[in-house]
TIMARKOL-779657 format. One line per 4 residues: number of its first residue (from 1); for each residue z, x, y of C-alpha. Coordinates in Angstrom, 1 decimal. Each point is the difference from the previous one (the first is absolute). Layout:
NUM = Z:X:Y  ... .
# end
This chain:
1 = 27.5:30.9:18.3  -1.6:2.2:2.7  2.6:-0.7:2.7  -0.2:1.3:3.5 .
5 = 3.2:-0.2:2.0  0.1:-0.8:3.7  0.6:3.7:0.7  -2.9:0.8:-2.2 .
9 = -2.5:-2.0:2.1  1.6:0.9:3.3  1.5:-3.4:1.0  1.3:-0.2:3.5 .
13 = 3.8:-0.6:0.0  1.0:-3.5:1.0  3.3:-2.0:0.4  0.5:-3.0:-2.3 .
17 = 0.2:-3.3:1.8  3.0:-1.3:-1.8  -1.6:-2.4:-2.6  2.3:-0.8:-2.9 .
21 = -0.6:2.1:-3.2  -2.2:-1.6:-2.7  1.5:0.3:-3.5  -2.4:-2.4:-1.6 .
25 = -3.0:-2.3:1.0  -2.8:-1.9:-1.5  -2.4:2.9:-0.5  -2.9:1.8:1.8 .
29 = -2.9:-0.9:2.2  -3.2:2.1:0.1  -1.7:0.9:3.3  -3.1:1.9:1.1 .
33 = -0.9:1.8:3.3  -2.2:-2.9:1.3  -2.4:2.3:1.8  -2.8:2.4:-1.0 .
37 = 1.4:3.1:-1.7  -2.1:3.0:-0.9  0.1:1.5:-3.5  1.7:3.4:0.6 .
41 = 1.6:2.8:-2.0  3.6:-0.2:-1.0  0.9:2.6:2.6  -0.6:-2.7:2.7 .
45 = 2.2:-2.7:-1.6  3.4:1.1:1.5  -1.6:0.0:3.5  -1.2:-3.6:-0.6 .
49 = 3.5:-1.1:-0.9  1.3:1.7:3.1  -2.6:-1.9:2.1  1.1:-3.3:-1.6 .
53 = 3.6:0.8:1.0  -1.0:0.9:3.5  -2.0:-3.2:0.4  2.9:-2.1:-1.1 .
57 = 2.5:1.8:2.3  -2.4:-0.5:2.9  -0.1:-3.7:-0.8  3.8:-0.2:0.3 .
61 = 1.0:0.3:-3.7  3.1:2.2:-0.6  -1.8:1.7:-2.9  -3.2:-0.1:-2.1 .
65 = -0.1:-3.6:-1.2  -0.6:0.7:-3.7  2.5:0.8:-2.7  -2.4:2.4:-1.8 .
69 = -3.6:1.1:0.5  -2.5:1.0:-2.8  -3.1:2.0:0.7  -3.2:0.0:-1.9 .
73 = 1.1:3.1:-1.9  3.1:-1.8:-1.5  2.7:1.6:2.1  2.9:-2.2:1.0 .
77 = 1.3:0.6:3.6  3.5:-1.0:1.0  -0.1:-2.4:2.9  3.1:-2.0:0.7 .
81 = 0.8:0.4:-3.6  2.2:-2.0:-2.4  2.9:-2.2:1.2  -1.4:-0.2:3.5 .
85 = -1.6:-3.2:1.5  -3.8:0.5:0.5  -1.8:-1.1:3.2  -3.5:-0.8:-1.3 .
89 = 0.1:-3.4:-1.7  -0.1:-2.2:3.1  3.4:-1.5:0.6  3.6:1.1:-0.4 .
93 = 0.4:-2.3:-3.1  -3.2:1.3:-1.6  1.1:3.6:0.7  3.4:-0.6:-1.7 .
97 = -1.6:-1.8:-3.0  -2.4:2.8:-0.9  -0.5:3.7:0.5  -3.4:1.0:1.5 .
101 = -2.2:2.6:-1.8  -3.1:1.2:1.8  -3.1:1.0:-2.0  -2.0:2.3:2.4 .
105 = -3.3:-1.8:-0.3  -1.9:-1.5:2.9  -2.8:-2.4:0.8  -3.7:0.6:-0.1 .
109 = -2.3:0.0:3.1  -2.5:-2.9:0.3  -3.0:0.7:-2.2  1.6:2.6:-2.3 .
113 = 1.3:-2.5:-2.5  3.4:-0.1:-1.7  -0.2:3.5:-1.4  -0.9:1.7:3.3 .
117 = -2.8:2.0:-1.6  2.5:2.7:-1.0  0.7:0.8:3.6  2.9:-2.5:0.7 .
121 = 2.9:-0.4:-2.3  0.2:-3.7:-0.8  0.6:0.0:-3.8  3.1:1.5:-1.7 .
125 = -0.6:3.0:-2.2  1.6:0.3:-3.5  2.5:2.4:1.6  1.0:-2.5:2.6 .
129 = 0.4:-2.7:-2.6  2.4:2.2:-1.9  1.8:1.0:3.2  0.5:-3.7:0.9 .
133 = 1.4:-0.7:-3.4  2.4:2.9:0.4  1.0:-1.1:3.5  0.8:-3.5:-1.3 .
137 = 2.0:1.5:-2.9  1.9:2.2:2.5  1.0:-3.0:2.2  1.1:-2.0:-3.1 .
141 = 2.2:2.9:-1.2  1.5:1.2:3.2  -0.5:-2.9:2.4  0.9:-3.0:-2.1 .
145 = -3.5:-1.5:0.3  -0.6:-2.9:-2.5  -3.2:-0.9:-1.8  -2.3:-1.5:2.7 .
149 = -3.1:2.0:1.0  -1.8:-1.8:2.7  -2.5:0.7:2.8  0.8:-0.1:3.7 .
153 = -2.1:-3.1:0.3  2.3:-1.9:-2.4  2.3:-1.7:2.5  -1.6:1.3:3.3 .
157 = -3.5:-0.8:1.5  -1.9:3.3:-0.4  -2.8:1.5:-2.1  2.3:2.9:-1.0 .
161 = -0.1:1.7:-2.5  -3.8:-0.5:-0.1  -2.3:-1.1:-2.9  0.1:2.9:-2.4 .
165 = 3.8:0.5:0.1  0.8:-3.7:-0.2  -2.4:-0.5:-2.9  1.7:2.8:-2.0 .
169 = 3.4:-1.3:1.0  -0.8:-3.5:-1.3  -1.4:1.5:-3.2  3.4:1.8:-0.7 .
173 = -1.3:3.5:0.5  3.1:1.1:2.0  2.7:-1.2:-2.5  1.8:3.3:-1.1 .
177 = -1.1:0.6:-3.6  -0.8:2.7:-2.4  -2.7:2.6:0.5  -2.2:0.9:-3.0 .
181 = 1.6:2.1:-2.6  1.3:1.7:-2.0  -3.0:2.2:-0.4  -0.7:3.6:-1.1 .
185 = -1.4:2.6:2.3  -1.0:3.6:-0.6  0.3:2.3:3.0  -2.9:1.9:1.5 .
189 = -0.1:3.1:2.2  2.0:-0.5:3.2  2.1:-2.9:-1.2  3.5:0.0:1.4 .
193 = 2.9:-2.4:-0.7  -0.6:-1.5:3.5  -3.8:-0.4:-0.3  0.2:-1.6:-3.5 .
197 = 2.7:-2.4:1.3  -2.1:-0.9:3.0  -3.1:-0.6:-2.2  1.9:-2.6:-2.0 .
201 = 2.1:-1.2:2.9  3.4:0.6:-1.6  2.9:2.1:1.5  -0.2:3.5:-1.3 .
205 = 3.7:-0.1:-0.9  -0.8:-2.9:-2.4  -2.9:2.0:-1.4  2.2:3.0:-0.6 .
209 = 2.7:-2.1:-1.7  -2.6:-1.8:-2.2  -1.2:3.4:-1.3  3.4:1.7:-0.5 .
213 = -0.6:2.4:2.9  3.0:1.4:1.9  0.9:-2.3:2.9  0.4:3.1:2.2 .
217 = -3.8:0.5:0.1  -1.8:-0.8:3.3  -3.4:-1.7:0.5  -1.6:3.5:0.3 .
221 = 0.7:0.8:-3.6  -3.4:1.1:-1.6  -0.9:-1.0:-3.5  -1.7:2.2:-2.6 .
225 = -3.5:-1.3:-0.6  0.0:-2.4:-3.0  3.6:-1.2:0.3  0.2:-3.5:-1.4 .
229 = 2.0:-2.4:2.2  1.2:-3.5:-0.5  -0.6:-2.2:3.1  2.7:-2.6:-0.1 .
233 = -0.5:-3.7:0.7  1.8:-0.2:3.3  1.1:-3.1:1.8  -0.7:0.0:3.8 .
237 = 2.6:2.4:1.2  2.3:-1.2:2.8  1.5:3.4:0.5  -1.1:2.2:2.9 .
241 = -0.6:3.1:-2.1  -2.6:2.7:0.5  -3.1:0.2:-2.2  -1.8:3.3:0.8 .
245 = -1.4:-1.7:3.1  -1.6:1.4:3.2  3.0:-1.1:2.0  2.7:1.9:-1.8 .
249 = 1.7:0.7:-3.3  3.6:-0.5:-0.8  2.5:1.9:-2.1  0.6:-2.0:-3.2 .
253 = 3.5:-0.9:-1.0  1.6:3.1:-1.6  2.7:-1.9:-1.8  3.6:-0.7:1.0 .
257 = 1.4:2.8:-2.1  -2.2:2.4:2.0  1.9:-0.9:3.2  3.4:0.0:-1.8 .
261 = -0.7:3.7:-0.8  0.2:0.7:3.8  -3.4:1.7:0.1  -1.2:2.4:2.7 .
265 = -3.6:-1.1:0.7  -2.5:-0.7:2.7  0.0:-3.6:-1.3  3.5:-0.4:1.4 .
269 = -1.1:1.1:3.4  -3.0:-2.4:0.0  2.3:-2.8:-1.3  2.4:0.7:2.8 .
273 = -2.7:-0.1:2.7  -1.2:-3.4:-1.4  3.6:-1.4:0.1  0.3:1.2:3.6 .
277 = -3.2:-1.8:0.9  1.4:-3.2:-1.6  3.1:0.2:2.2  2.2:1.1:-2.9 .
281 = 1.4:3.1:1.7  3.5:1.2:-0.6  -1.1:3.7:0.4  1.6:2.1:2.6 .
285 = -2.3:2.8:-0.9  -2.9:0.0:-2.3  -1.3:-1.5:-2.2  -0.3:3.1:-2.2 .
289 = -1.2:0.9:-3.5  3.4:0.0:-1.7  1.1:-3.5:-1.2  3.4:-0.7:1.5 .
293 = 2.5:-2.9:0.5  -1.7:-0.6:3.4  -3.3:-0.6:-1.8  1.8:-2.5:-2.3 .
297 = 1.5:-1.8:3.0  -3.5:-0.2:1.6  -1.5:-1.4:-3.1  2.8:-2.5:-0.4 .
301 = -0.9:-1.2:3.5  -3.6:-0.4:-1.1  1.0:-2.0:-3.1  2.1:-2.3:2.2 .
305 = -2.9:-0.4:2.4  -2.1:-1.2:-3.0  2.7:-2.6:-0.8  1.8:1.8:-2.9 .
309 = 3.7:-0.2:-0.3  2.9:1.4:-2.2  -1.1:2.4:-2.7  -3.6:-0.5:1.0 .
313 = 0.8:1.6:3.4  1.9:3.0:-1.2  -2.3:2.6:1.5  -1.6:1.1:-3.2 .
317 = -3.7:-0.6:0.2  -1.6:-2.5:-2.4  -3.7:-0.7:-0.7  -0.3:-3.2:2.1 .
321 = 1.7:1.4:3.2  -1.8:3.4:-0.5  -3.5:-1.6:-0.3  0.7:-2.0:3.2 .
325 = 1.1:3.1:1.9  -3.4:1.6:-0.5  0.9:3.7:0.2  -3.3:1.8:0.9 .
329 = -1.2:2.8:-2.2  -2.3:1.7:2.5  0.4:3.6:0.7  1.1:0.9:-3.5 .
333 = 3.1:-2.2:0.0  0.2:-1.1:-3.6  2.3:0.4:-3.0  -2.5:2.6:-1.3 .
337 = -1.6:0.2:-3.4  3.5:0.2:-1.6  3.0:-1.7:1.5  2.7:1.5:-2.2 .
341 = 1.2:3.6:-0.7  -1.6:1.4:-3.2  2.4:1.3:-2.6  0.9:3.6:1.0 .
345 = 0.8:1.0:-3.5  3.3:0.3:-1.9  0.4:3.7:0.9  -0.1:-0.8:3.7 .
349 = 3.2:-2.0:-0.2  1.8:2.5:-2.2  -0.6:2.6:2.8  2.3:-2.0:2.3 .
353 = -2.6:-0.7:2.7  0.7:-0.7:3.6  -2.6:-2.6:1.0  -0.6:-3.3:1.7 .
357 = -1.4:-1.1:-3.3  3.5:0.1:-1.4  1.3:-2.0:3.0  -2.7:-2.7:-0.5 .
361 = 0.8:-0.1:-3.7  3.6:-0.5:0.7  -0.7:-2.8:2.4  -2.1:-1.7:-2.6 .
365 = 2.8:0.4:-2.6  2.4:-1.7:2.4  -2.5:-2.8:0.6  -0.2:-0.5:-3.8 .
369 = 3.8:-0.3:-0.2  0.3:3.4:-1.8  1.5:2.2:2.8  3.2:1.9:-0.9 .
373 = 0.2:1.8:3.4  3.2:0.3:2.0  -2.1:1.1:3.0  -3.7:0.4:0.4 .
377 = -2.4:0.1:-1.8  -1.2:3.3:1.5  -2.8:2.6:-0.6  2.0:2.3:-2.2 .
381 = -0.1:-0.9:-3.8  3.6:-0.5:-1.1  2.0:-1.3:-2.9  0.2:-3.4:1.8 .
385 = -3.8:-0.1:-0.1  0.0:0.7:-3.7  2.7:-2.7:-0.7  -2.0:-2.5:2.1 .
389 = -3.2:0.8:-1.8  1.7:-0.4:-3.4  1.1:-3.5:1.2  -3.7:-0.7:0.7 .
393 = -1.1:1.2:-3.4  2.6:-2.2:-1.7  -1.2:-3.0:2.2  -3.4:0.6:-1.5 .
397 = 1.4:-0.1:-3.5  0.1:3.7:-0.8  3.0:1.6:-1.7  1.3:3.2:-1.4 .
401 = -2.1:3.1:1.0  -2.5:-2.3:1.7  2.7:-1.1:2.5  1.5:3.4:0.8 .
405 = -0.8:-0.2:3.8  -2.9:2.4:0.0  -3.1:-1.8:1.2  -3.0:-0.5:-2.3 .
409 = -3.5:-1.2:0.6  0.5:-3.6:-1.2  3.2:-0.7:1.9  -1.3:1.7:3.1 .
413 = -3.2:-2.0:0.1  2.0:-3.2:-0.3  2.4:1.0:2.8  -2.8:0.2:2.5 .
417 = 1.3:2.5:2.5  -2.0:-0.3:3.3  -2.0:2.9:1.2  1.8:2.0:2.6 .
421 = -2.8:0.5:2.6  -0.9:3.7:0.6  1.2:1.3:-3.4  3.2:1.6:-1.2 .
425 = 2.2:0.7:3.0  1.9:2.8:-1.8  -1.3:2.1:-2.8  2.3:1.2:-2.8 .
429 = 1.1:3.1:2.0  1.3:-2.2:2.8  -2.7:1.2:2.5  -0.9:-2.3:2.9 .
433 = -2.7:-2.4:-1.0  -2.7:-2.0:1.8  1.7:-3.4:0.4  3.7:0.5:1.0 .
437 = 1.7:2.5:2.3  2.1:2.5:-1.9  3.7:0.4:1.1  -0.1:2.3:3.1 .
441 = 3.6:1.1:-0.6  3.3:-1.2:1.6  0.0:2.7:2.7  -3.4:-1.2:1.2 .
445 = 1.4:-3.3:1.0  3.1:1.5:1.7  -2.4:1.9:2.2  -1.0:-3.4:1.5 .
449 = -3.8:0.4:-0.7  -2.8:-1.6:1.9  -2.5:-0.8:-2.8  -2.3:-2.7:-1.4 .
453 = 2.1:0.3:-3.2  3.0:-1.5:1.9  -2.3:-2.9:1.1  -1.1:-0.6:-3.5 .
457 = 3.6:0.2:-1.3  1.0:-2.7:2.6  -2.8:-2.3:-1.0  1.1:0.2:-3.7 .
461 = 3.6:-0.7:1.1  -1.2:-3.1:1.9  -2.0:-1.1:-3.1  3.1:0.3:-2.1 .
465 = 2.0:-2.1:2.4  2.1:2.9:1.2  -1.5:0.5:3.5  2.5:-0.1:2.9 .
469 = -2.7:0.7:2.6  -0.4:-2.1:3.2  -3.2:1.9:0.8  -2.0:2.3:-2.3 .
473 = 0.5:1.7:-2.3  -1.5:3.1:1.6  -0.4:3.7:-0.7  3.2:1.3:1.6 .
477 = 3.0:0.0:-2.3  2.8:-1.9:1.6  3.4:-1.6:-0.7  -1.8:-3.3:-0.8 .
481 = -2.0:1.8:-2.8  3.3:1.2:-1.4  1.6:-3.4:0.1  -3.1:-1.5:-1.7 .
485 = 0.0:2.7:-2.7  3.8:-0.6:-0.6  -0.9:-3.7:-0.6  -2.6:1.2:-2.6 .
489 = 2.6:2.2:-1.7  2.4:-2.9:-0.2  -2.7:-2.2:-1.4  -0.5:2.6:-2.8 .
493 = 3.8:-0.2:-0.8  1.2:3.2:1.8  3.1:0.0:2.1  2.3:2.3:2.0 .
497 = -1.5:3.4:0.8  -3.0:-0.9:-2.2  -0.9:-2.8:2.4  0.3:1.9:3.3 .
501 = -3.6:-0.4:1.0  -1.1:3.5:-0.6  -2.8:-0.1:-2.6  0.5:1.6:-3.4 .
505 = -2.6:0.7:-2.7  0.9:-3.0:-2.2  0.0:-2.7:2.6  -3.2:1.6:1.6 .
509 = -2.0:-0.1:-3.1  1.0:-3.6:-0.7  -1.1:-0.9:3.5  -3.6:1.1:-0.6 .
513 = -1.1:1.0:3.5  -3.9:0.0:0.1  -1.4:3.4:0.7  -1.3:-0.3:3.5 .
517 = -2.8:2.5:-0.3  -1.5:-1.8:-3.0  0.8:-3.5:1.1  -1.6:-0.2:3.5 .
521 = -3.3:1.0:1.5  0.1:3.0:2.3  -1.2:-0.4:3.6  -3.8:0.4:-0.1 .
525 = -0.3:1.1:3.6  -1.0:-1.7:3.2  -3.7:0.9:-0.3  -0.2:-1.6:-3.4 .
529 = 0.8:-3.4:1.4  -2.4:0.4:2.9  -2.8:0.6:-2.4  0.2:-3.6:-1.2 .
533 = 0.8:0.9:-3.6  -0.5:-2.3:-3.0  2.8:0.9:-2.5  2.7:-1.6:-2.1 .
537 = 2.4:1.8:2.4  -1.0:-2.5:2.6  0.6:-2.9:-2.4  3.5:1.2:-0.9 .
541 = 0.8:0.6:3.7  -1.0:-3.6:0.7  2.2:-1.3:-2.7  3.0:1.9:1.3 .
545 = -0.7:-1.3:3.5  -0.1:-3.6:-1.4  3.4:0.7:-1.8  1.5:1.2:3.3 .
549 = -1.2:-3.2:1.8  -2.6:1.8:2.1  -3.2:-1.1:-1.8  -2.6:-1.7:2.3 .
553 = -2.4:-0.6:-2.8  -1.9:-3.3:-0.6  -1.4:1.4:-3.3  0.9:3.2:-1.6 .
557 = 1.2:2.6:0.5  -2.9:2.0:-1.5  -1.1:3.6:-0.3  -2.2:0.1:3.2 .
561 = 1.9:1.1:3.2  -0.6:-2.8:2.6  1.3:-1.1:3.4  2.3:-2.3:-1.9 .
565 = 1.6:2.9:-1.8  0.5:1.7:3.4  1.5:-3.2:1.5  2.4:-0.2:-3.0 .
569 = 1.0:3.6:0.3  0.6:-0.5:3.8  2.4:-2.8:-0.9  1.8:2.4:-2.4 .
573 = 0.3:2.6:2.8  1.5:-2.6:2.3  2.4:-1.1:-2.7  1.2:3.6:-0.1 .
577 = 0.6:0.0:3.8  -3.1:1.8:1.1  -2.1:-1.2:3.0  -3.0:0.9:2.1 .
581 = -2.2:2.8:-1.4  2.5:0.4:-2.8  -0.8:-3.5:-1.2  -3.7:0.1:0.1 .
585 = -0.5:-0.7:-3.7  -1.2:3.5:-1.0  2.5:1.2:-2.7  2.1:3.1:0.8 .
589 = 2.1:2.2:-2.2  3.4:-1.6:0.9  -1.0:-3.6:-0.3  -2.0:0.7:-3.2 .
593 = 2.9:1.7:-1.7  2.3:-3.0:0.8  -2.6:-2.5:-1.3  0.2:1.5:-3.5 .
597 = -3.5:-0.8:-1.3  -0.2:0.2:-3.8  -2.3:2.6:-1.4  -3.6:-1.3:-0.6 .
# end
């Protein structure tokens, strides 16, 4: 289903009028525009939906009257959506009995005939027919719509939805059913996962699954010429998933165990931004790239918003809730070609490495019920790691020398340790790596430093539920930082002088403070922004502004610097307490550093 959210088409924000929630009704009624409508390219469809909403608001409606809108290219636009009473069927009773779905076709001018001579859009395309089927399937699954599929004219004196739509409706063309398939397809030059999926109108995640491809691939994955693919028979999809479409692509579900491995990935940042946009925002700072307890709290709020309860709202993402969250994959945000750490080799472990890979491995062992840790796990390979890994090998059925705790290729591949972002944070010699800050030394903290490292440490403490901040955290080391760090030490099981709030190497390495210089985009300079750049840096900046509640975007953010970016940045400057010429929307060094824009 090629679903376009309200944010995606730039809906004007409105206030609900207090109608009771609809959990079930008789079904769906189909509508048309009822006026001449030119055949235009898909790039104009969102603007048409906005014009329909504006017209309805000007007529006194509280919102666009339709539940969903389907364009001639098969995209399903979110109107009032599921569980909300529509306003298009004629009377309050009719509006409660059926949802309203608009097919964006119009009427012909006199003398042009029913087809409009190819100039006016009066007859549904194949893509629109499929979109209407998927819209009806969506309202049945998520809105409780029962089996009736009627026209607006059925129960109200009107010609809507016009001859062509009504004839197809009566002939049963809009009943959700199976597409053609399965069929075999051999790829040609230029074929990607998204383009093949779009060609056969199936979600690209479904296409990947049917052909045994890794679910962490994105729609841009390019096939070798001559690859033989099975195109599955796919019922009309009610799920708002991406499909390699011109609107956007979405990150496919990486698997629950991927999240349980507490990954450090741009996917987590993009997920957090989407959760904030959905009103599921327990973040005091962030969201960031490191999965944390706060991310799990935010995701649990999303699951409850969808109606899940109990174990289904425990904060660990599942496929259904993930697909409905629609985490965008633009700007390189994806799980990458491989979502899990490759086997480093047996000799690597026997060298007692110090690496985030070891931490992630330990977290996965704990998730599998094999952890033998008294504290941790941490980045340094220890006897507890080996004991835990031996438990995992025995769980897989190995014994004797095959369950000695030293990882091998087979057991490692089955453990599925999530990739750790920028690579190994510590190499075997203990040198600082590219992902996490190495321990600066105890004396460094006692000198009360003013550093971005302190800010990042504080953010991690908040993420671990140990923050004692009323504002911040910030770059200046303070007593509140020390109190927060003491809470972290106690969480790890330390006490007495070992939990005095002054960081030590063991607790620091287990905290995994992101390396600031690699994590965030350096300030590009004032002149760079005034040159109206088009860059992923602008996209990432916009996402951070949205996460901070300062986004003024109707659609986007995108890579091209615009006045809306400047308005959003001005809101950020005002949030920080700046005013006048210091809040003119042009980024400066101080406000940029505090925004913490992920590297593009």
